[in-house]
Backbone as CSV, one residue per row, in Angstrom:
resi,resn,N_x,N_y,N_z,CA_x,CA_y,CA_z,C_x,C_y,C_z
1,MET,-16.135,-20.388,3.028,-17.278,-20.466,2.400,-17.520,-21.937,1.993
2,ILE,-16.632,-22.423,1.260,-16.995,-24.091,1.161,-17.200,-24.879,2.406
3,TRP,-16.276,-24.499,3.391,-16.619,-25.398,4.516,-17.810,-25.176,5.399
4,THR,-18.463,-23.916,5.077,-19.943,-23.715,5.493,-20.952,-24.577,5.030
5,LEU,-20.639,-24.715,3.598,-21.462,-25.596,2.864,-21.481,-27.048,3.516
6,PHE,-20.117,-27.585,3.505,-19.857,-28.751,3.947,-20.375,-28.886,5.291
7,GLY,-20.369,-28.086,6.257,-20.717,-28.363,7.286,-22.156,-28.243,7.555
8,THR,-22.749,-27.591,6.976,-24.365,-27.433,6.739,-24.799,-28.835,6.165
9,LEU,-24.178,-29.502,5.105,-24.248,-30.731,4.743,-24.423,-31.874,5.532
10,GLY,-23.158,-31.625,6.293,-23.026,-32.819,7.240,-24.169,-32.680,8.443
11,VAL,-24.275,-31.532,8.987,-25.444,-31.530,9.900,-26.802,-32.275,9.187
12,VAL,-27.269,-31.817,8.312,-28.469,-32.247,7.724,-28.424,-33.847,7.578
13,ILE,-27.179,-34.476,7.110,-27.100,-35.877,6.864,-26.938,-36.575,8.144
14,VAL,-26.706,-36.122,9.281,-26.589,-36.475,10.520,-27.943,-36.519,10.967
15,THR,-28.712,-35.651,10.865,-29.852,-35.475,11.337,-30.897,-36.084,10.694
16,VAL,-30.834,-36.436,9.431,-31.799,-37.422,8.835,-31.484,-38.712,8.945
17,LEU,-29.892,-39.257,9.289,-29.847,-40.647,10.034,-30.105,-40.857,11.100
18,ALA,-29.945,-39.838,12.034,-30.514,-40.044,13.382,-32.112,-39.952,13.471
19,GLY,-32.982,-39.324,12.510,-34.132,-39.439,12.542,-34.730,-41.084,12.151
20,MET,-33.960,-41.298,11.156,-34.089,-42.582,10.492,-33.983,-43.830,11.700
21,ALA,-32.640,-43.821,12.211,-32.619,-44.723,13.440,-33.862,-44.930,14.401
22,ALA,-34.119,-43.540,14.745,-35.116,-43.094,15.862,-36.492,-43.802,15.439
23,ASP,-36.674,-43.843,14.161,-38.129,-44.361,13.708,-37.961,-45.793,13.721
24,ARG,-37.034,-46.246,13.234,-36.841,-47.683,13.178,-36.999,-48.376,14.611
25,ARG,-36.516,-47.748,15.654,-36.495,-48.281,16.841,-37.809,-48.159,17.763
26,TRP,-38.193,-46.530,17.495,-39.494,-46.418,18.031,-40.650,-46.156,17.406
27,SER,-40.577,-46.480,16.076,-41.832,-46.224,15.312,-42.435,-44.812,15.237
28,LEU,-41.907,-43.957,14.917,-42.472,-42.255,15.128,-43.381,-42.171,14.281
29,LEU,-43.087,-42.647,12.758,-44.020,-42.102,11.770,-45.062,-43.262,11.597
30,PRO,-46.307,-43.010,11.151,-47.143,-43.932,10.942,-46.699,-44.888,9.654
31,ARG,-47.139,-46.048,9.563,-47.097,-47.132,8.606,-48.137,-47.151,7.696
32,LYS,-47.734,-47.688,6.484,-48.681,-47.697,5.375,-50.133,-48.647,5.736
33,GLU,-49.702,-49.513,6.518,-50.913,-50.752,6.991,-51.780,-49.922,7.800
34,ASN,-51.135,-48.970,8.849,-51.927,-48.408,9.768,-52.767,-47.228,9.103
35,LEU,-52.252,-46.444,8.323,-52.914,-45.659,7.505,-54.093,-46.127,6.913
36,GLN,-53.906,-47.313,5.956,-55.309,-47.860,5.096,-56.335,-48.126,6.205
37,LEU,-55.838,-48.695,7.662,-56.871,-49.284,8.137,-57.604,-48.196,9.127
38,ALA,-56.766,-46.837,9.165,-57.547,-45.757,9.341,-58.486,-45.116,8.575
39,ALA,-57.890,-45.270,7.327,-58.662,-44.742,6.000,-60.256,-45.528,5.943
40,GLY,-60.161,-46.842,6.288,-61.029,-47.715,6.163,-60.767,-48.673,4.888
41,GLN,-59.635,-48.518,4.240,-59.153,-49.458,3.153,-59.073,-50.733,3.881
42,ARG,-59.094,-51.904,2.826,-58.696,-53.200,3.512,-57.201,-53.140,3.258
43,PRO,-56.249,-53.827,3.925,-55.076,-53.918,3.848,-54.746,-54.957,2.601
44,LEU,-53.567,-54.813,1.845,-53.488,-55.692,0.817,-52.925,-56.935,1.089
45,LEU,-53.623,-57.950,0.695,-53.354,-59.340,1.005,-52.230,-60.052,0.383
46,THR,-51.641,-60.559,1.323,-50.136,-61.399,1.029,-50.656,-62.589,0.320
47,GLY,-49.847,-63.180,-0.813,-50.532,-64.303,-1.372,-49.881,-64.618,-2.500
48,PHE,-50.297,-65.419,-3.424,-49.920,-65.601,-4.651,-50.616,-64.854,-5.651
49,GLY,-49.869,-64.356,-6.623,-50.434,-63.791,-8.020,-50.929,-64.813,-8.839
50,ALA,-51.662,-64.258,-9.486,-52.017,-65.359,-10.913,-51.007,-65.966,-11.578
51,GLY,-51.157,-67.395,-11.323,-50.341,-68.263,-11.865,-49.175,-68.819,-10.964
52,ALA,-49.147,-68.026,-9.896,-47.847,-68.469,-9.178,-48.092,-69.542,-8.294
53,ALA,-49.163,-70.417,-8.080,-49.462,-71.425,-7.440,-50.589,-72.147,-7.939
54,PRO,-50.833,-73.475,-7.784,-51.956,-74.204,-8.390,-53.223,-73.839,-8.245
55,GLY,-53.413,-73.130,-7.104,-54.731,-72.554,-6.689,-55.118,-71.471,-7.602
56,THR,-53.902,-70.660,-8.254,-54.318,-69.582,-8.900,-53.920,-69.551,-10.472
57,ALA,-53.899,-70.979,-10.909,-53.521,-71.342,-12.171,-54.484,-70.445,-13.357
58,ILE,-53.795,-70.117,-14.251,-54.366,-69.136,-15.145,-54.731,-69.903,-16.511
59,ALA,-56.054,-69.717,-16.715,-57.047,-70.375,-17.545,-56.462,-69.457,-19.034
60,ALA,-55.894,-70.477,-19.931,-55.402,-70.202,-21.284,-55.650,-70.952,-22.270
61,THR,-55.563,-70.260,-23.359,-55.579,-71.561,-24.753,-54.083,-71.522,-25.097
62,ILE,-53.808,-72.459,-26.120,-52.465,-72.436,-26.502,-51.563,-71.424,-26.868
63,GLY,-52.336,-70.788,-27.872,-51.720,-69.452,-28.092,-51.528,-68.491,-26.987
64,GLU,-52.339,-68.299,-25.933,-52.220,-67.508,-24.669,-50.887,-67.934,-24.055
65,ILE,-50.848,-69.242,-24.082,-49.795,-69.841,-23.021,-48.516,-69.316,-23.622
66,GLU,-48.522,-69.204,-25.163,-47.178,-69.306,-26.051,-46.753,-67.537,-25.490
67,ARG,-47.943,-66.807,-25.337,-47.711,-65.276,-25.301,-47.347,-64.996,-23.653
68,ILE,-47.743,-65.871,-22.784,-47.322,-65.736,-21.259,-45.901,-66.054,-21.270
69,ARG,-45.305,-67.177,-21.976,-44.059,-67.676,-22.233,-43.316,-66.442,-22.430
70,ARG,-43.652,-65.891,-23.500,-42.646,-64.769,-23.970,-42.680,-63.757,-23.313
71,LYS,-43.525,-63.237,-22.488,-43.554,-62.143,-21.661,-42.674,-62.123,-20.250
72,GLN,-42.503,-63.464,-19.707,-41.982,-63.469,-18.508,-40.779,-62.689,-18.154
73,LYS,-40.611,-61.912,-17.383,-39.574,-61.064,-16.908,-38.867,-61.396,-15.475
74,CYS,-37.591,-61.339,-15.272,-37.194,-61.758,-13.883,-37.479,-60.561,-13.112
75,PRO,-37.913,-60.800,-11.701,-38.295,-59.754,-10.790,-37.207,-59.038,-10.466
76,ARG,-35.987,-59.563,-10.430,-34.786,-58.882,-10.006,-34.096,-58.124,-11.153
77,CYS,-33.734,-58.691,-12.121,-32.964,-58.287,-13.234,-33.642,-57.386,-14.239
78,LYS,-35.084,-57.861,-14.455,-36.104,-57.121,-15.430,-35.594,-57.407,-16.961
79,ILE,-35.088,-58.625,-16.953,-34.976,-59.050,-18.146,-35.683,-60.364,-18.795
80,SER,-35.919,-60.643,-20.114,-36.711,-61.918,-20.320,-35.796,-63.049,-19.908
81,LEU,-37.063,-63.922,-19.526,-36.678,-65.376,-18.870,-36.512,-66.347,-19.774
82,ASP,-35.566,-67.584,-19.721,-35.609,-68.364,-20.548,-36.372,-69.449,-20.309
83,SER,-37.257,-69.892,-21.109,-37.812,-71.075,-20.763,-37.108,-72.640,-20.332
84,ALA,-37.575,-73.222,-19.291,-37.106,-74.286,-18.839,-37.820,-75.527,-19.176
85,ALA,-37.692,-76.743,-18.633,-38.518,-77.931,-18.852,-39.961,-77.543,-18.436
86,GLU,-41.112,-78.230,-19.234,-42.359,-77.820,-18.781,-42.850,-79.171,-18.220
87,GLU,-43.641,-79.030,-17.169,-44.182,-80.025,-16.221,-45.714,-80.095,-16.473
88,SER,-46.162,-81.606,-16.070,-47.955,-81.560,-15.796,-48.008,-82.058,-14.620
89,VAL,-48.865,-81.451,-14.171,-49.439,-81.899,-12.834,-51.017,-81.720,-12.422
90,GLU,-51.364,-82.742,-11.359,-52.835,-82.418,-11.030,-53.040,-81.792,-9.809
91,HIS,-53.933,-80.903,-9.926,-54.287,-80.151,-8.579,-55.915,-80.175,-8.638
92,GLU,-56.552,-80.711,-7.389,-57.985,-80.992,-7.206,-58.622,-81.188,-8.634
93,GLY,-57.986,-82.373,-9.047,-58.683,-82.762,-10.230,-58.581,-82.505,-11.654
94,GLN,-57.767,-81.304,-11.623,-57.329,-80.615,-12.792,-56.116,-80.862,-13.474
95,ALA,-56.069,-80.965,-14.451,-54.700,-81.054,-15.217,-54.018,-79.816,-15.384
96,LEU,-52.759,-79.765,-14.993,-52.275,-78.024,-14.960,-50.868,-78.360,-15.532
97,ARG,-50.688,-77.120,-16.332,-49.257,-77.327,-17.067,-48.441,-76.277,-16.353
98,VAL,-47.213,-76.790,-16.042,-46.217,-75.758,-15.135,-45.220,-75.423,-16.215
99,LEU,-45.142,-73.956,-16.279,-44.060,-73.576,-17.082,-42.913,-73.026,-16.117
100,ASN,-41.692,-73.425,-16.422,-40.521,-73.304,-15.729,-39.794,-72.370,-16.615
101,PHE,-39.083,-71.470,-15.725,-38.247,-70.360,-16.556,-37.093,-70.080,-15.551
102,THR,-35.952,-69.806,-16.322,-34.677,-69.397,-15.546,-34.151,-68.257,-16.063
103,CYS,-33.585,-67.328,-15.241,-32.986,-66.016,-15.577,-31.528,-66.101,-16.138
104,PRO,-31.314,-65.790,-17.071,-29.903,-66.088,-17.635,-28.901,-65.133,-16.824
105,ARG,-29.338,-64.290,-16.439,-28.222,-63.317,-15.861,-28.137,-63.947,-14.318
106,CYS,-29.030,-63.810,-13.450,-28.796,-63.949,-12.335,-29.097,-65.586,-11.814
107,GLY,-29.645,-66.308,-12.526,-29.960,-67.851,-12.391,-31.363,-67.910,-11.511
108,GLY,-32.234,-67.037,-11.307,-33.533,-67.042,-10.663,-34.302,-68.018,-11.360
109,MET,-35.019,-68.928,-10.699,-36.194,-69.561,-11.249,-37.470,-69.326,-10.955
110,ARG,-38.270,-69.518,-11.944,-39.894,-68.951,-11.638,-40.719,-69.851,-12.516
111,SER,-41.925,-70.399,-11.494,-43.047,-71.344,-12.344,-44.278,-70.676,-12.374
112,VAL,-44.718,-70.483,-13.679,-46.160,-70.116,-14.115,-47.056,-71.422,-14.061
113,TYR,-48.395,-71.408,-13.391,-49.376,-72.684,-13.570,-50.516,-72.211,-14.494
114,THR,-50.519,-72.948,-15.550,-51.641,-72.797,-16.520,-52.611,-73.661,-16.460
115,ARG,-53.850,-73.584,-16.730,-55.140,-74.677,-16.880,-55.416,-74.382,-18.461
116,GLU,-55.502,-75.518,-19.340,-55.698,-75.359,-20.402,-57.267,-75.102,-20.496
117,GLU,-57.702,-73.944,-21.479,-58.936,-73.643,-21.778,-59.030,-74.041,-22.940
118,VAL,-60.332,-74.666,-23.485,-60.573,-74.916,-24.582,-61.352,-73.991,-25.488
119,SER,-60.912,-73.308,-26.656,-61.314,-72.079,-27.277,-62.273,-72.515,-28.076
120,GLY,-63.597,-71.579,-27.974,-64.585,-72.212,-28.570,-65.582,-70.977,-29.115
């Protein structure tokens, strides 16, 4: 009785693995990008998120910058990042503040670009 169960489980696992290997080699199943294009949706653009590059700097007041600093999480470990040294840079004639962070667990580094917005 138990060997029948193990045999069936083994056949299912081998079949799934063979199907995955065949799909990787010959692309049997449709890919997400192809389905989006067929449905008339625009594909997701690859690029930088808000604050990830000088061109996408986040406009923020001093209080918002502190909130941004507190909310940073490591993309791998999902824990809060420690603040590192802050830098000032200039991009297209605008002064930017670069907030640098490090992960205490994995040592990963991250930078967030902000530009100071005058509250008024």
